[in-house]
TIROSE-932013 format. One line per field, with one value per residue (C-alpha): z negated, x negated, y negated. Coordinates in nm, 2 decimals. Each point is the difference from the previous one (the first is absolute). Last residue first. Layout:
// TIROSE-932013
pz Z; ...
px X; ...
py Y; ...
END
This chain:
// TIROSE-932013
pz -2.65; 0.08; 0.34; 0.11; 0.31; 0.19; -0.02; 0.22; -0.14; -0.01; -0.02; -0.27; 0.08; -0.23; -0.15; 0.17; 0.06; 0.10; 0.18; 0.20; -0.03; 0.05; 0.24; 0.09; 0.19; 0.08; 0.32; 0.07; 0.33; 0.07; -0.12; -0.38; -0.18; -0.36; -0.28; -0.25; -0.05; -0.31; -0.28; -0.26; -0.09; -0.25; 0.00; -0.20; 0.24; 0.31; -0.07; 0.26; 0.29; 0.19; 0.35; 0.07; 0.29; -0.08; 0.36; 0.00; -0.36; -0.05; -0.31; -0.09; -0.30; -0.15; -0.19; -0.26; -0.16; -0.25; -0.29; -0.14; 0.35; 0.01; 0.37; 0.17; 0.28; 0.32; 0.17; 0.25; -0.10; -0.07; -0.32; -0.22; -0.25; -0.18; -0.17; 0.18; 0.17; 0.25; 0.03; 0.27; 0.07; 0.36; 0.23; 0.31; 0.32; 0.00; -0.19; -0.24; -0.09; 0.09; 0.15; 0.26; 0.08; 0.35; 0.22; -0.13; 0.06; -0.10; 0.26; -0.19; -0.28; -0.33; -0.30; -0.35; -0.15; -0.08; -0.20; -0.24; -0.33; 0.07; -0.31; 0.17; 0.31; 0.09; 0.26; 0.00; 0.27; 0.05; 0.29; 0.05; 0.33; 0.31; 0.22; -0.17; 0.20; -0.14; 0.11; -0.31; 0.03; -0.09; -0.20; -0.08; 0.15; 0.28; 0.31; -0.06; 0.29; 0.21; 0.27; 0.08; -0.12; 0.09; -0.30; -0.09; -0.37; -0.27; -0.28; -0.37; 0.01; -0.13; -0.09; 0.15; -0.09; 0.16; 0.37; -0.02; 0.12; -0.25; 0.10; -0.05; 0.04; 0.12; 0.35; -0.12; 0.07; 0.23; 0.26; -0.30; -0.09; -0.36; -0.10; -0.18; -0.05; -0.12; -0.32; -0.02; -0.29; -0.21; -0.01; -0.25; -0.25; 0.02; -0.07; -0.31; -0.13; 0.07; -0.19; -0.31; 0.01; 0.06; -0.31; -0.20; 0.13; -0.09; -0.36; -0.03; 0.14; -0.26; -0.27; 0.15; 0.00; -0.37; -0.06; 0.20; -0.20; -0.33; 0.12; -0.20; -0.21; -0.32; 0.15; -0.29; -0.19; -0.39; -0.19; -0.38; -0.07; 0.04; -0.28; -0.27; -0.27; -0.32; -0.32; -0.20; 0.05; -0.28; -0.18; -0.25; -0.15; -0.06; -0.09; -0.29; -0.27; 0.15; 0.03; -0.35; -0.15; 0.21; -0.07; 0.25; 0.30; 0.26; -0.12; 0.09; 0.36; 0.01; -0.13; 0.26; 0.27; -0.13; 0.02; 0.36; 0.07; -0.16; 0.19; 0.33; -0.08; -0.04; 0.33; 0.17; -0.12; 0.12; 0.34; 0.05; -0.07; 0.23; 0.28; -0.05; 0.02; 0.31; 0.17; -0.08; 0.14; 0.32; 0.04; -0.05; 0.26; 0.25; -0.05; 0.02; 0.32; 0.15; -0.10; 0.16; 0.31; 0.01; -0.04; 0.27; 0.23; -0.07; 0.06; 0.32; 0.10; -0.08; 0.18; 0.29; 0.00; -0.02; 0.25; 0.24; -0.04; 0.07; 0.30; 0.12; -0.04; 0.18; 0.28; 0.00; 0.04; 0.28; 0.17; -0.02; 0.15; 0.27; 0.06; 0.03; 0.26; 0.18; 0.00; 0.12; 0.28; 0.08; 0.02; 0.23; 0.20; 0.03; 0.09; 0.27; 0.13; 0.00; 0.20; 0.24; 0.04; 0.06; 0.25; 0.17; 0.01; 0.14; 0.25; 0.10; 0.06; 0.17; 0.21; 0.12; 0.07; 0.17; 0.22; 0.09; 0.08; 0.20; 0.23; 0.04; 0.20; -0.01; 0.26; 0.35; 0.16; -0.21; 0.28; 0.25; -0.15; -0.35; 0.15; 0.20; -0.31; -0.21; -0.24; -0.38; -0.14; -0.18; 0.29; -0.02; -0.16; 0.28; -0.12; 0.25; 0.02; 0.05; 0.21; 0.35; 0.13; 0.20; -0.10; -0.32; -0.13; -0.22; -0.38; -0.07; 0.20; -0.18; -0.29; -0.32; -0.22; -0.29; 0.12; 0.12; 0.06; 0.30; -0.08; -0.06; 0.34; -0.03; 0.01; 0.09; -0.38; -0.01; 0.20; -0.27; -0.24; 0.28; 0.21; 0.15; 0.30; 0.12; 0.00; -0.16; -0.20; -0.15; -0.17; -0.30; -0.15; 0.32; 0.00; 0.20; 0.37; 0.10; 0.35; 0.11; -0.10; -0.28; 0.07; -0.03; -0.35; -0.09; -0.15; -0.09; -0.36; -0.06; 0.09; 0.34; 0.07; 0.08; 0.35; 0.07; 0.06; -0.06; 0.32; 0.22; -0.14; 0.07; 0.35; 0.04; -0.14; 0.24; 0.29; -0.11; -0.03; 0.35; 0.12; -0.17; 0.16; 0.34; -0.07; -0.08; 0.33; 0.17; -0.15; 0.12; 0.16; -0.14; 0.15; -0.27; -0.08; 0.07; -0.24; -0.23; -0.38; -0.24; -0.30; -0.09; -0.04; 0.19; 0.28; 0.15; 0.26; -0.01; -0.08; -0.21; 0.05; 0.35; -0.11; -0.26; 0.23; 0.25; -0.27; -0.11; 0.36; 0.10; -0.32; -0.16; -0.01; -0.11; 0.20; 0.01; 0.36; -0.10; 0.05; 0.11; -0.13; 0.20; -0.33; -0.29; -0.32; -0.23; -0.22; 0.24; -0.01; -0.11; 0.26; -0.15; 0.15; -0.16; -0.37; -0.03; 0.19; -0.21; -0.32; 0.14; 0.12; 0.37; 0.21; 0.18; 0.37
px -1.55; 0.04; -0.15; -0.17; 0.17; -0.21; 0.13; 0.22; -0.06; 0.27; -0.19; -0.03; 0.15; 0.31; -0.06; -0.28; 0.24; 0.29; -0.10; 0.28; 0.08; -0.24; 0.25; -0.10; 0.21; -0.13; 0.15; 0.30; 0.07; 0.38; 0.28; -0.03; 0.33; -0.08; 0.16; -0.23; -0.17; -0.21; -0.10; -0.28; -0.15; -0.27; -0.36; -0.10; -0.28; 0.18; 0.33; 0.20; 0.23; 0.21; 0.14; 0.24; 0.16; -0.14; -0.10; -0.20; -0.14; -0.16; -0.20; -0.12; -0.24; -0.02; -0.30; 0.02; 0.33; 0.14; 0.13; 0.36; 0.15; 0.38; 0.07; 0.24; 0.20; 0.01; 0.34; -0.06; -0.29; -0.35; -0.07; -0.08; -0.27; 0.01; -0.33; -0.18; 0.30; 0.05; -0.14; 0.17; 0.00; 0.08; 0.21; 0.06; 0.20; 0.27; 0.25; -0.29; -0.03; -0.26; 0.22; -0.18; -0.06; -0.14; -0.17; -0.12; 0.31; -0.08; -0.09; -0.29; 0.24; -0.13; -0.19; -0.08; -0.14; 0.11; -0.21; 0.02; -0.18; -0.32; -0.18; -0.15; 0.20; -0.22; 0.16; 0.02; 0.08; 0.21; 0.14; 0.23; 0.10; 0.18; 0.01; -0.26; -0.17; -0.33; -0.12; 0.15; 0.25; -0.05; 0.19; 0.05; 0.35; 0.04; -0.20; -0.05; -0.20; 0.09; 0.18; -0.32; -0.02; -0.37; -0.19; -0.09; -0.08; 0.20; -0.21; 0.03; -0.04; 0.22; -0.19; -0.06; -0.28; -0.05; -0.04; -0.38; -0.08; 0.23; 0.34; 0.11; 0.37; 0.13; 0.07; 0.22; -0.19; 0.16; -0.29; -0.24; 0.13; -0.08; -0.18; 0.13; -0.20; 0.28; -0.02; 0.23; -0.19; 0.11; 0.35; -0.10; -0.18; 0.28; 0.26; -0.19; -0.04; 0.37; 0.08; -0.18; 0.15; 0.35; -0.05; -0.11; 0.30; 0.24; -0.14; 0.02; 0.35; 0.09; -0.12; 0.20; 0.30; -0.04; -0.04; 0.31; 0.20; -0.10; 0.04; 0.32; 0.06; 0.17; 0.30; 0.25; -0.24; -0.03; -0.09; 0.01; -0.21; 0.30; 0.17; -0.23; 0.03; 0.19; -0.07; 0.32; 0.22; -0.03; 0.33; -0.04; -0.33; 0.09; 0.36; -0.06; -0.01; 0.28; 0.22; -0.08; 0.09; 0.31; 0.16; -0.01; 0.23; -0.23; -0.28; 0.20; 0.04; -0.37; -0.10; 0.22; -0.16; -0.34; 0.09; 0.10; -0.33; -0.19; 0.19; -0.05; -0.37; -0.01; 0.19; -0.25; -0.30; 0.17; 0.09; -0.35; -0.15; 0.24; -0.08; -0.37; 0.06; 0.23; -0.26; -0.27; 0.21; 0.07; -0.36; -0.10; 0.27; -0.13; -0.36; 0.09; 0.20; -0.29; -0.25; 0.21; 0.05; -0.38; -0.08; 0.25; -0.13; -0.37; 0.08; 0.17; -0.29; -0.26; 0.21; 0.02; -0.38; -0.05; 0.26; -0.13; -0.35; 0.11; 0.20; -0.30; -0.23; 0.24; 0.02; -0.38; -0.02; 0.25; -0.17; -0.33; 0.15; 0.16; -0.32; -0.19; 0.26; -0.03; -0.38; 0.02; 0.23; -0.23; -0.29; 0.20; 0.09; -0.37; -0.10; 0.27; -0.11; -0.36; 0.12; 0.18; -0.32; -0.21; 0.25; -0.01; -0.37; 0.00; 0.26; -0.22; -0.29; 0.24; 0.10; -0.36; -0.03; 0.34; -0.10; -0.32; 0.18; 0.26; -0.26; -0.01; 0.20; -0.01; 0.24; -0.07; 0.04; 0.30; 0.25; -0.23; -0.33; 0.14; 0.33; -0.21; -0.22; 0.31; 0.15; 0.03; 0.16; -0.09; 0.08; -0.32; -0.21; 0.09; -0.10; -0.13; 0.03; 0.37; -0.02; 0.14; 0.34; -0.02; 0.32; 0.09; -0.36; -0.07; -0.04; 0.37; 0.06; -0.28; 0.23; -0.19; -0.09; -0.23; -0.34; -0.31; -0.32; -0.21; -0.38; 0.04; 0.17; 0.10; 0.38; 0.11; 0.02; 0.30; 0.20; 0.17; 0.07; 0.14; -0.20; 0.06; -0.21; -0.12; -0.35; -0.12; 0.31; -0.02; 0.33; 0.05; 0.28; 0.21; 0.34; 0.02; 0.09; 0.17; 0.14; -0.26; -0.28; -0.22; -0.30; 0.17; 0.12; 0.31; 0.07; 0.36; -0.03; -0.27; 0.26; 0.03; -0.09; 0.32; 0.06; 0.02; 0.32; 0.28; 0.20; -0.30; -0.20; 0.28; 0.02; -0.38; 0.01; 0.28; -0.21; -0.31; 0.21; 0.13; -0.35; -0.11; 0.28; -0.10; -0.36; 0.12; 0.16; -0.30; -0.26; -0.30; -0.26; -0.29; -0.29; -0.14; -0.37; -0.14; -0.04; 0.26; -0.03; 0.29; -0.05; 0.36; 0.03; -0.28; 0.04; -0.34; -0.25; -0.35; -0.14; 0.16; -0.05; 0.15; 0.27; 0.13; -0.01; 0.21; 0.23; 0.07; 0.02; 0.26; 0.20; 0.04; 0.24; -0.08; 0.10; -0.31; -0.07; -0.01; 0.30; -0.01; 0.18; -0.06; 0.01; 0.13; 0.11; -0.29; -0.22; -0.29; -0.12; 0.32; 0.21; 0.33; 0.34; 0.10; -0.08; 0.05; 0.32; 0.11; -0.05; 0.17; 0.30; 0.04; 0.24; 0.26; -0.03
py -1.40; -0.37; 0.02; -0.33; -0.14; -0.26; -0.35; -0.21; -0.34; -0.28; -0.32; -0.26; -0.34; 0.05; -0.34; -0.20; -0.29; 0.22; 0.32; 0.16; 0.37; 0.29; 0.18; 0.35; 0.26; 0.35; 0.13; 0.23; 0.17; 0.03; 0.22; -0.02; 0.08; -0.12; 0.21; -0.16; -0.34; 0.07; -0.24; -0.06; 0.35; -0.04; 0.10; -0.31; -0.08; 0.12; -0.18; 0.20; -0.06; 0.25; 0.01; 0.29; 0.19; 0.34; 0.04; -0.32; 0.02; -0.34; -0.08; -0.35; -0.04; -0.35; -0.13; -0.28; 0.09; -0.25; 0.21; 0.00; 0.03; -0.08; 0.04; -0.24; 0.14; -0.21; -0.07; 0.15; 0.22; -0.13; 0.19; -0.29; -0.11; -0.34; -0.07; -0.28; -0.16; 0.28; 0.36; 0.21; 0.38; 0.10; 0.22; -0.20; 0.11; -0.27; 0.22; 0.09; -0.37; -0.26; -0.26; -0.20; -0.37; -0.05; 0.26; 0.33; 0.22; 0.36; 0.26; 0.16; 0.06; -0.14; 0.13; -0.13; -0.32; -0.36; -0.24; -0.29; -0.10; 0.18; 0.13; 0.31; 0.12; 0.30; 0.21; 0.38; 0.24; 0.32; 0.19; 0.30; 0.14; -0.14; -0.31; -0.20; -0.28; -0.12; -0.35; -0.15; -0.28; -0.37; -0.26; -0.37; -0.01; -0.26; 0.10; 0.37; 0.13; 0.31; -0.19; -0.21; -0.36; -0.03; -0.14; -0.35; 0.04; -0.17; -0.15; 0.05; 0.38; 0.27; 0.32; 0.34; 0.25; 0.35; -0.08; 0.06; -0.35; -0.16; -0.15; -0.36; -0.07; -0.33; 0.12; 0.29; 0.31; 0.27; 0.02; 0.03; 0.34; 0.05; 0.32; 0.31; 0.32; 0.23; 0.20; 0.30; 0.16; -0.30; 0.15; 0.26; -0.22; -0.26; 0.27; 0.12; -0.36; -0.07; 0.33; -0.11; -0.35; 0.14; 0.22; -0.30; -0.20; 0.29; 0.00; -0.37; 0.00; 0.26; -0.24; -0.28; 0.22; 0.07; -0.37; -0.08; 0.26; -0.16; -0.35; -0.06; 0.31; -0.13; -0.16; -0.04; -0.22; -0.03; -0.31; -0.04; -0.31; -0.24; 0.20; -0.13; 0.26; -0.10; -0.21; -0.04; -0.30; -0.27; -0.09; 0.28; -0.11; -0.37; 0.09; 0.24; -0.27; -0.20; 0.30; 0.13; -0.34; -0.06; 0.33; 0.29; 0.06; -0.16; 0.22; 0.32; -0.13; -0.08; 0.34; 0.16; -0.20; 0.09; 0.37; -0.05; -0.16; 0.29; 0.26; -0.20; -0.01; 0.38; 0.03; -0.24; 0.21; 0.33; -0.16; -0.13; 0.33; 0.17; -0.25; 0.08; 0.37; -0.04; -0.22; 0.25; 0.28; -0.20; -0.08; 0.36; 0.11; -0.25; 0.11; 0.37; -0.06; -0.19; 0.26; 0.27; -0.20; -0.08; 0.36; 0.10; -0.27; 0.09; 0.37; -0.09; -0.22; 0.27; 0.26; -0.24; -0.03; 0.38; 0.10; -0.27; 0.13; 0.36; -0.12; -0.19; 0.30; 0.22; -0.26; -0.03; 0.38; 0.00; -0.30; 0.18; 0.31; -0.21; -0.18; 0.33; 0.11; -0.33; 0.03; 0.35; -0.10; -0.29; 0.24; 0.23; -0.31; -0.10; 0.35; 0.02; -0.34; 0.13; 0.30; -0.22; -0.21; 0.31; 0.13; -0.34; 0.01; 0.36; -0.10; -0.29; 0.25; 0.23; -0.30; -0.04; 0.38; 0.01; -0.30; 0.18; 0.33; -0.19; -0.12; -0.38; -0.25; -0.38; -0.12; -0.13; 0.35; 0.09; 0.07; 0.17; 0.13; 0.06; 0.15; 0.25; 0.08; 0.09; -0.24; -0.03; -0.33; -0.31; -0.23; -0.19; 0.27; 0.25; 0.35; 0.25; 0.38; 0.06; 0.32; -0.03; 0.05; -0.32; -0.18; 0.19; -0.03; 0.30; 0.02; -0.02; 0.33; 0.18; 0.10; 0.04; 0.30; -0.10; -0.09; 0.19; -0.18; 0.10; 0.04; 0.37; 0.07; 0.36; -0.03; 0.35; 0.08; -0.22; 0.25; 0.20; -0.28; -0.20; -0.25; -0.34; -0.12; -0.34; 0.14; -0.32; -0.06; 0.34; 0.11; 0.23; 0.22; 0.04; 0.16; 0.32; 0.02; 0.33; -0.06; -0.25; 0.23; -0.13; -0.22; -0.34; 0.08; -0.20; -0.34; -0.07; 0.12; -0.27; -0.26; -0.15; -0.36; -0.18; -0.08; -0.37; -0.19; 0.25; -0.02; -0.10; 0.29; 0.24; -0.12; 0.03; 0.36; 0.09; -0.14; 0.20; 0.32; -0.05; -0.05; 0.32; 0.20; -0.14; 0.10; 0.35; 0.03; -0.15; 0.23; -0.19; 0.22; 0.19; 0.18; 0.24; -0.03; 0.35; 0.29; -0.14; 0.02; 0.02; -0.23; 0.01; -0.38; -0.17; 0.25; 0.10; -0.12; 0.15; -0.26; -0.28; -0.38; -0.02; 0.24; -0.24; -0.29; 0.20; 0.12; -0.37; -0.14; 0.26; -0.05; 0.34; 0.30; 0.36; 0.30; 0.21; -0.09; -0.37; -0.23; -0.36; -0.31; -0.33; -0.21; 0.20; -0.18; -0.07; 0.21; -0.06; 0.37; 0.18; -0.17; -0.09; 0.08; 0.33; -0.04; -0.38; 0.03; 0.30; -0.21; -0.30; 0.20; 0.07; -0.21; 0.20; 0.03
END
């Protein structure tokens, strides 16, 4: 025979009492089919006997016999279901559209709108009024097949905590006898409590993410307004610089032109005076020629006067230079540099005020200390001591370079801290990769995982690159601010007291955790013996 469809099978081969495939099917006088045990149990609790579906009452309890032909069809259906189950693994739970009313006639079953897991019955909109058990809870339509034990065809009423599965009472007594089993209602109640907690956690997670979304949106808006403010400030400062350049250029041109005009005027005066003297000198030559042709007496009488050269201007005092503007352009540029430096000073102070909001509480990691270093109890002061301490040579410890790392590990974000260096004559500060080599001599360059500022020989400052870049600082800083922008790829140093930017390592590709790096330098006969001090950040605005 042809295998019936799943929907037809559920409609024609399920007992409307146990909601499972018929076992020993029998037919009532009204023509409805039930399991023999199911209808017998139903009639045992109902007097007078009637049909559970059409409610037809019988004067006497009908004597029923197994419908052998129908039973064979049911067995064939069971075998086809088992084959299909073996082919597909486990049968998928039917969708809501697959659940039909158990009260409707087999030929005209309507889709169920509710199911009662106590009565094990599903009801359509028309028959839902037949469910009169007020203490029973109705659920959305569900198939009862997955709620029955496939082996014993009994309701799954027990939960095995060992195997974490629902079983029937027969399975609990036989296969799960040594296991911890509880009624499914109790397990459900316990897990409903856990479900409520999980739901609360998820709701809290949703609220956290909604809050984070709001924070991000506010940050975007703040970033937008800050960007607009920065653009406006940049337009203003560059306008000032452009105006200063244009003004300096105009003043430079005017100065050069005035010098040139003054030089031309002075040259013209010299030329006029010299031309007058040339006329006088030529006249004297004519007089001398005329005198040479006179008689002896006139010649000798006039000779004392005529033989003396006329008084003229000292030519050595007449000096003119072809290059009139030596140093003029340089002085103009120096003036521009002063303007730019003043603008840089103003913006450095503003930058410092903004980055101080990212203050990090930095402390020194004693496990990284070089054995000659002395660390204060609070982990904030570090100096070079005279004696070498006997410490374990763990992998984290520097054994040659007089240095330590901070306990903090930065793998993202922005961070700022300040270190008081006072009048020390040598130190080295900045950040380093957590994975840097700490044994033997090391090169403290970005290529080796170090981004540091270095003071050497009292007043020589360097950005510790390879080779180091010397920094011409006009003022000796006594407190250094260190700023790390991990995502921005930069490490900046500031003179906190002067509010000046010192140097920035930019375009850094950070891929590892970074730690604060502190090196107080060696003390030499009480020189450079003062400690490096990690100080609290005092906002500058």
